[in-house]
C-alpha positions as CSV (number, residue, x, y, z in Angstrom):
1,M,99.0,95.2,106.3
2,T,95.8,97.3,106.5
3,E,92.1,96.6,105.9
4,L,92.4,99.0,103.0
5,S,95.4,96.8,101.4
6,L,93.0,93.6,101.7
7,F,90.1,95.5,100.5
8,S,92.2,96.8,97.5
9,A,93.1,92.9,96.8
10,L,89.5,91.9,96.8
11,L,88.7,94.4,94.5
12,L,91.6,93.6,92.1
13,G,90.3,90.5,91.7
14,L,87.0,91.6,90.9
15,A,88.4,94.1,88.3
16,G,90.3,91.5,86.8
17,S,87.8,88.9,86.4
18,V,87.4,89.8,82.6
19,H,90.9,88.3,82.5
20,C,90.2,85.1,84.4
21,V,87.0,84.6,82.2
22,A,89.3,84.3,79.4
23,M,91.9,82.3,81.0
24,C,89.7,80.3,83.2
25,G,86.5,80.2,81.5
26,G,86.9,77.2,79.4
27,I,88.0,75.1,82.5
28,V,85.1,76.3,84.5
29,S,82.8,75.4,82.0
30,A,84.3,72.0,81.2
31,L,83.6,71.3,84.9
32,S,80.1,70.4,83.9
33,F,81.5,67.6,81.8
34,S,83.3,66.2,84.6
35,T,80.5,66.2,87.4
36,P,78.1,63.3,87.5
37,S,75.1,64.3,85.5
38,H,72.5,63.6,88.3
39,K,74.1,66.0,90.8
40,P,74.2,69.4,91.1
41,A,77.4,71.1,89.8
42,L,77.7,73.8,92.5
43,P,79.4,71.8,95.1
44,Y,82.1,70.5,92.5
45,E,82.5,74.1,91.5
46,L,83.0,75.0,95.0
47,G,85.6,72.4,95.5
48,Y,87.4,73.4,92.4
49,H,87.7,77.0,93.7
50,F,88.9,76.3,97.2
51,G,91.7,74.0,95.6
52,R,92.4,77.1,93.6
53,L,92.4,79.5,96.0
54,F,94.5,77.2,98.4
55,S,97.3,77.5,95.5
56,Y,96.9,81.0,95.6
57,A,97.4,81.6,99.3
58,L,100.3,78.9,99.3
59,A,101.8,81.0,96.5
60,G,101.4,84.3,98.4
61,A,102.8,83.0,101.4
62,I,106.0,82.0,99.5
63,T,106.4,85.3,98.0
64,G,105.5,87.2,101.0
65,G,108.2,85.1,102.9
66,L,110.6,86.0,100.2
67,G,109.9,89.6,100.4
68,T,110.4,89.9,104.1
69,L,113.6,88.3,103.6
70,F,114.5,90.9,100.7
71,S,113.3,93.9,103.0
72,H,115.5,93.0,105.9
73,Q,118.5,92.7,103.9
74,V,118.1,95.5,101.6
75,S,117.5,99.2,103.0
76,G,114.1,100.5,101.7
77,G,113.5,96.9,100.2
78,I,109.5,97.5,101.0
79,A,109.3,100.6,98.8
80,I,111.4,98.7,96.2
81,L,108.9,95.7,96.1
82,T,105.8,98.1,96.0
83,T,107.2,99.9,93.1
84,L,107.8,96.6,91.2
85,S,104.3,95.5,92.1
86,A,102.9,98.7,90.8
87,L,104.7,98.3,87.5
88,F,103.8,94.7,87.2
89,L,100.1,95.8,87.7
90,L,100.4,98.6,85.1
91,A,102.0,96.4,82.8
92,M,98.9,93.8,83.5
93,A,96.5,96.8,82.6
94,L,97.9,97.7,79.4
95,Y,97.8,93.8,78.9
96,I,93.9,93.4,79.4
97,G,93.4,96.6,77.5
98,N,95.3,95.2,74.5
99,W,97.7,98.3,74.3
100,W,100.7,96.3,75.2
101,R,101.3,92.4,75.3
102,G,104.6,92.3,77.2
103,L,103.2,90.2,79.5
104,S,102.7,87.5,77.3
105,W,106.3,86.7,77.6
106,L,106.2,86.1,81.1
107,E,102.9,83.7,80.7
108,K,105.1,81.9,78.0
109,Q,107.9,81.4,80.4
110,G,105.2,80.3,83.2
111,A,103.8,77.9,80.3
112,R,107.4,75.7,80.6
113,L,106.7,75.2,84.3
114,W,102.8,74.5,84.0
115,K,103.6,72.1,81.2
116,P,104.7,68.9,83.5
117,L,101.7,69.8,86.0
118,A,98.9,69.9,83.7
119,P,98.6,66.1,82.8
120,L,98.4,65.4,86.6
121,S,94.8,67.0,86.8
122,K,93.7,64.5,84.4
123,R,94.0,61.7,87.5
124,F,91.1,63.4,89.3
125,I,88.3,63.7,86.6
126,P,85.5,62.4,86.0
127,F,84.8,63.5,89.6
128,R,83.0,60.9,91.8
129,H,82.8,63.6,94.9
130,P,83.0,67.5,95.4
131,L,86.4,66.6,97.4
132,A,87.9,65.1,94.2
133,A,87.8,68.7,92.6
134,V,90.0,70.4,95.3
135,P,93.2,68.7,94.2
136,Y,91.9,69.3,90.3
137,G,91.6,73.1,91.3
138,M,94.8,73.1,93.1
139,I,96.9,71.9,90.0
140,W,95.1,74.5,88.0
141,G,95.8,77.2,90.2
142,W,99.2,77.2,89.0
143,L,97.8,78.2,85.5
144,P,100.2,80.9,84.2
145,C,98.3,84.3,84.3
146,G,99.9,87.7,84.5
147,L,97.3,88.7,86.8
148,V,98.0,86.3,89.0
149,Y,101.9,86.9,88.5
150,S,101.1,91.0,89.0
151,T,99.3,90.2,92.2
152,L,102.2,88.0,93.4
153,T,104.5,90.8,93.2
154,W,102.3,92.7,95.4
155,S,102.4,90.1,98.0
156,L,106.1,90.3,97.9
157,A,105.8,93.9,99.7
158,S,103.1,92.6,102.1
159,G,105.4,92.5,104.9
160,S,105.2,88.7,106.1
161,W,104.1,85.4,104.7
162,L,100.8,85.5,106.2
163,N,99.9,88.8,104.7
164,G,101.1,87.3,101.4
165,A,99.0,84.5,101.9
166,V,96.0,86.6,102.9
167,T,96.5,89.0,100.0
168,M,96.4,86.2,97.4
169,L,93.5,84.8,99.1
170,M,91.4,88.0,99.0
171,F,92.5,88.6,95.5
172,G,91.4,84.9,94.8
173,L,87.9,85.7,96.6
174,G,87.5,88.5,94.4
175,T,87.4,86.4,91.0
176,L,84.9,84.0,92.5
177,P,81.7,85.7,91.4
178,A,82.7,86.2,87.8
179,L,83.7,82.5,87.5
180,L,80.9,81.1,89.7
181,T,78.3,82.7,87.5
182,L,80.2,81.8,84.2
183,G,79.5,78.2,84.8
184,R,75.6,79.1,84.4
185,F,75.8,82.1,81.8
186,S,79.0,81.4,79.9
187,Q,77.1,81.8,76.7
188,H,76.2,85.4,77.6
189,L,78.8,86.4,80.2
190,R,82.1,85.6,77.9
191,P,81.1,87.8,75.2
192,L,80.2,90.3,77.2
193,L,83.5,90.7,79.4
194,N,85.6,89.9,76.3
195,H,84.3,92.6,74.6
196,P,87.0,95.4,73.8
197,R,85.2,98.2,75.6
198,S,84.6,95.9,78.9
199,R,88.5,95.1,78.6
200,Q,89.5,98.9,78.0
201,I,87.0,99.9,81.2
202,I,88.9,97.2,83.5
203,A,92.3,98.2,82.3
204,V,91.7,102.1,83.1
205,L,90.6,100.8,86.5
206,L,93.9,98.6,87.0
207,A,96.1,101.1,85.9
208,T,94.6,103.9,87.9
209,F,95.1,101.6,91.0
210,A,98.8,100.8,89.8
211,L,99.4,104.5,89.8
212,W,97.9,104.9,93.3
213,L,100.2,102.2,94.5
214,L,103.4,104.3,92.9
215,I,102.5,107.4,94.6
216,S,101.1,105.9,98.1
217,P,104.4,106.0,99.7
218,Y,105.2,109.5,99.1
219,L,101.9,110.4,100.0
220,S,102.2,108.7,103.3
221,K,105.7,110.5,104.0
222,A,103.9,114.1,103.1
223,T,101.2,113.3,106.0
224,D,104.1,112.0,108.6
């Protein structure tokens, strides 16, 4: 895995933040109601996001390991997985732009697995200590999300379980600025990021990156 791939994962998280705000914005905003009123909220928010990113990295390690097994068993496996990840990312771009809602079906299927997990998070609120927000974030890291699923298909083609974990970690770090800012400026930020024009700009950026993923294997062959 190259530094460019890791940087691209970071940019993907930044570009997809508009979707993260829509999916997780209510959760982040609600953290203020679960933290002691006399204590600063930032340590609790960081604890939550640490747990969320840990779950992303764990999921990336699993998919990266599975992708490695697949590529060892199937000729041209990496190319197949890269194409799959690009198609998922393109579908995500269409989903964010409200041009095609096909990924909503996948999120609905993920919701079936999420349903038994969600009640577990209630055991950790209200928070008595910032560390209590870590397992809370770990649970919410498995919230059904088309953008996360799309990035997980990318980690399939990362080449190893470690690369898969780092890919998802970089993606998660990319989502942090918007979600951390959301906790303080939610009334102003959410309408801006959910505006149709904002969503369409982000969708075009993601679609461009998906097309780059599709053609990059052929470009590398042409330069060899």
